[in-house]
N, C-alpha and C positions, 0 to 999 in steps of 0.2 A: 696510963702513965702518970707521972708526977713531975713537977718542975718543968724543964724544957720538953718533957715527953708528953705533957697534957695534950690530948686531942690527936695524938700520933698513932693510936691503935687503928689498924686497918683490917677490915673483914671484907672479903670478896665472896659473897654467898652464891652458891650454885643450887638451883632447884633440881635436886636429883631424887627426891622422894615426896610423896604427897601431892598437893595441888600444884599445878603449873610445872610439872616435871618436864625436864629437857629431853628431847629425843632428836638426835643422839645425845648421850651424856657428854659433858665437857671433856675435852682432851687437850693435847699439846697446843694446838693453835689458840684455843680459848684461854688457857693459862698464860701462854706467851703474850697474848694481847693484854690481859689483865696486868701482867708484870710490866710490859713496856708503857702502858698508859696510866697505871695507878701506883704500883708498888715501887718500882725503881725511881720514878720522879720524886715520890715522897721520901724515899730513903736518901736520895741525893740532897734534897732540901734539908733533911735532918742532920746529915753528915755525921753518922755514928762513929764513935771511936773503935767499936768492936761490933761485929755482927754475930748474933746467935741464931742458928738455924735449928728449929725443932723438926727433925727429919722423920716424919711419919709418912708411911707409904700406903695408907688405906685409900688414897685417891688414885692409886695405880691401876692400870688396866690389868685385870686378873684378880683383883682383891674385891670381893663382893661387899665389903663393909662401906666403902666410900661412894660407890655408885658413879665413879668417874672413869675416864680412860686415859689417864696420864701415863706416858711410857718412860722408860729409863732415859731416853733422849730428852724428853721434856724436863725431867728432873735435872739432868746435866745442864741444860740451858739456864734453868732458874738459878742453880747454885753458882754457875759461872758468872751470871749477871750480878749476884750478890757479892761474890768474891772480887769482882771488878770495881766495887765501890771505892777502892783506893785506901781502905784502912789497913789492909794487909793482915788484919786480925779477924779470923773467922772461926767460930766454934760450930761444929756439926754434931748434934747429939741425936742418936738413934732413939726414937721414942714410940714407934708403932708400925703397924702393918700386920695384917692377919694372914697373908699368904706368904709363907716363909721364902719360897723360891723367888717370888716377885720382889719382896723386900730386899733380898740379897742382890738381885740384878739392879735395883734402883739405887741401893747404897753404893754399889760399885761405881755406878755412873756418877754419883755425887762426889765420891772420893777422887775419881779421875778429874772432875771439874776443879776441885780444890787444888789438885796437883798441876793444873793448867794443861792437862792432856785432853786430846779429843778422844771420842769413842772410836773404836775401830769402824771403818765404813760399813762393813757387813752387819755389825751390831746396830748401828744407827739406822740402816735401811730396814732391817727386820723390825725395829722398835716402832716404826711409824704406824703400824697396825691400823690399816684403814685409811690413812692419809695418803699413802703411796710414796714410793721412793722420790726423794727430792722435794717433797711438799714443804711449803714455807711454814715456819713455826712462828709467824707473826701475822698480824692483820686482824680484821674484825672477827669476832666469834661467829661460829656457824649459827644459822637461824634455829 
């Protein structure tokens, strides 16, 4: 960044390929933890006038490119957290995802979050893929 944005770029790397690979790959709980501990506090401190979300879904469960297991429910929670920053101005730009059906499901979840709507309970329960119904979407990442 420049001006007041200097030092404000945040990268949360996940070891999903090569040395030190995570097993299991990062999923909803891991992303929620990174959001609650790193991304949202930094965003609140910066207090943006507008939030731009580059909505790429290669980290979604079912997309082989990203090596992660983020579900539509996880994307919904992240977009809802960004939309709640208080600016009221959010741009959600679709930019990636290599599994079309998965990208469509994730984008739908993101749009619902922008509209302030919850996902249907049966969709949210199905999306937890491996976490189990009612699993918390916050807390420390899995070992």
